[in-house]
C-alpha positions in Angstrom: 124.9 99.8 124.0 123.2 101.7 126.8 120.9 100.2 128.7 116.9 101.2 127.8 114.7 102.3 131.0 112.2 104.0 129.4 109.5 103.7 127.0 111.6 106.3 124.7 114.3 104.0 125.3 112.4 101.0 123.9 110.3 103.7 120.8 114.4 104.9 119.7 115.7 100.5 119.5 112.2 99.4 117.9 112.3 102.1 115.4 115.7 100.7 114.7 115.1 97.6 114.3 112.6 98.7 111.7 115.3 100.8 109.9 117.4 98.4 109.9 114.9 95.7 108.1 113.3 98.1 105.5 117.2 99.1 104.4 117.8 95.1 104.1 114.7 95.0 102.8 115.5 97.8 99.6 117.9 95.4 98.9 116.4 92.2 98.6 113.2 93.9 96.7 115.2 93.3 92.8 116.6 90.2 94.1 112.5 89.1 94.8 111.2 90.9 91.3 113.6 89.2 89.7 112.5 85.5 90.2 108.9 86.4 89.9 107.5 85.0 87.1 103.8 86.5 86.9 104.9 89.8 85.6 101.7 91.5 87.7 104.6 89.7 91.0 107.0 91.2 89.0 105.7 94.8 89.3 104.7 94.3 92.4 107.8 94.0 94.4 109.5 96.5 92.2 106.2 99.0 93.8 106.8 97.9 96.5 110.9 98.2 96.4 109.8 102.7 96.0 107.6 102.6 98.7 109.9 100.8 101.2 112.1 103.9 100.2 109.4 106.3 101.7 109.2 104.1 104.8 113.3 104.7 105.1 113.4 107.7 104.3 110.0 108.2 106.9 111.9 106.7 109.7 115.1 109.4 108.5 112.5 111.9 109.5 111.5 110.6 112.7 115.0 109.9 113.8 115.7 113.8 113.0 113.1 114.8 114.4 114.0 112.3 117.8 117.5 114.1 117.5 118.8 109.9 117.0 121.0 108.0 114.7 118.6 105.2 112.7 121.5 103.1 112.6 123.5 101.0 115.1 121.0 97.9 115.5 121.0 95.1 113.2 117.1 93.1 112.6 117.8 89.7 112.8 114.8 89.0 111.9 114.5 90.5 108.8 117.4 89.2 108.1 116.1 85.6 108.3 113.2 86.2 106.2 115.3 87.7 104.1 117.3 84.4 104.1 114.0 82.1 103.7 112.6 84.4 100.8 116.4 83.5 98.7 115.7 79.4 99.2 112.3 80.5 97.8 114.1 82.2 95.2 116.3 79.0 94.6 114.0 76.1 94.9 113.4 74.0 92.0 109.9 74.9 91.2 107.7 75.4 88.2 107.1 79.4 87.7 103.5 79.4 89.5 104.8 77.7 92.3 108.4 80.0 92.8 106.3 82.4 92.9 104.0 80.4 95.8 106.6 80.6 97.8 107.4 84.1 97.1 104.3 85.8 98.0 104.5 83.5 101.3 108.4 84.9 101.4 107.0 88.2 101.1 103.8 88.1 103.4 106.0 87.0 106.5 108.0 90.2 105.2 104.4 91.9 106.0 103.0 90.3 108.8 106.5 91.0 110.3 106.8 94.7 109.9 103.1 95.4 109.9 103.5 94.7 113.6 106.0 96.4 114.3 104.9 99.9 112.7 101.4 98.8 115.0 104.4 98.8 118.2 105.6 101.6 117.4 102.9 103.9 116.6 101.0 103.2 119.4 105.0 104.6 121.4 103.9 107.4 119.8 100.7 108.5 120.5 101.7 107.0 124.7 104.7 109.8 124.9 102.4 112.8 122.6 104.5 112.9 119.0 102.0 113.3 117.2 104.2 113.6 113.9 105.9 110.7 114.4 102.7 109.3 114.7 101.1 110.0 112.0 104.3 109.2 110.1 104.2 105.6 111.0 99.9 105.4 110.5 100.5 106.1 107.2 103.9 103.5 106.4 101.4 100.9 108.3 98.6 101.1 106.5 101.0 101.0 103.1 102.5 98.0 104.9 98.7 96.8 105.4 97.3 97.3 101.9 100.9 95.9 100.0 100.0 92.8 102.1 96.2 92.9 100.6 98.4 93.5 97.4 99.8 89.6 97.8 96.4 87.8 99.0 94.7 89.2 95.7 98.6 87.7 94.2 98.4 85.0 95.7 94.4 83.3 94.7 95.9 83.3 91.0 99.2 82.2 91.5 97.8 79.4 93.7 95.2 78.0 91.3 98.3 77.7 88.8 99.8 76.1 91.4 97.4 73.6 92.8 97.1 72.7 88.6 100.6 72.1 88.4 103.5 73.0 85.3 101.8 70.5 83.3 97.9 72.1 83.6 99.4 74.8 83.4 101.8 74.4 80.1 98.4 73.0 78.7 95.8 76.3 79.8 98.7 78.2 78.9 99.2 76.8 74.6 95.6 76.4 74.3 94.9 80.2 75.1 97.8 81.1 72.1 
């Protein structure tokens, strides 16, 4: 591991961390989609998977411009967040409660990514890396939008979870 001396070095390290985070998330999102019981939530995870692949591709483009490799760092924070998501998948919970757990785990991921992308975008701007800053801003906005969509999904799913399994089962049978 080389010594980190300059903001450029910090920038590259942070980009590698984000790249590791995105590649880990690409593997985790299909499991979250499969575990989700609300069709809209499952579709949201599927949609975010495609978006996340685009985030990784943007980072690869930035690394190419820097003549750096994106690999070589493991994002331990994302590893922990994904483990929490895996625990949510394994919980013995009603469908709505499981979806609420999945949303909570996914929002933690989004908030981590929002913080990371905001930081590296600031570095890119400071160093005059205009193209990279634009790519990072695009990803940052998509992460914010995903977080907003998760909040919207939570508004209905959390109400169902609050009502409990029996209340949801009763209301579902009434609507048939």
